C-alpha positions, -999 to +999 in steps of 0.1 A: +132-166-228+120-201-243+083-210-237+078-242-218+054-268-230+023-272-209+015-307-193-019-310-208-013-347-213-002-353-173-033-326-164-058-351-183-043-384-169-042-371-132-075-358-139-093-389-151-072-409-121-087-384-097-124-386-110-122-424-109-106-425-074-135-404-058-161-426-081-149-456-063-148-439-031-185-429-033-199-458-049-185-485-027-193-468+007-207-498+027-174-521+016-152-493+027-168-486+059-168-524+068-131-528+059-117-496+073-134-500+107-124-537+113-090-527+133-057-546+133-038-542+099-070-528+083-062-494+102-038-489+075-061-485+048-074-453+057-039-437+060-027-453+023-060-439+009-055-407+021-018-406+007-030-420-025-058-393-028-033-367-018-008-378-045-033-382-073-055-350-065-023-329-056-004-336-091-039-329-108-042-296-090-008-288-097-006-293-135-044-277-135-027-242-123+006-247-145-015-252-177-034-221-169-001-203-164-003-198-125+033-199-111+046-193-076+064-160-072+103-166-072+121-145-049+148-125-061+184-135-053+198-109-029+236-103-038 
């Protein structure tokens, strides 16, 4: 069975993006609190932010475990 190449580059890219997002979030809390609590269309900001964080951090975590060699157990097909 051929060995698959590990996605180290993607891990690094998503890791950097994840750190950047958390840094922006934590260093701009006052601005975020002002805008996220305004109501109206601004109510979508926390939802969009949660989706962006979930996508970036989720991909980072997935690539992290793949690079470490941890994979989900596959069910054997019953014949």
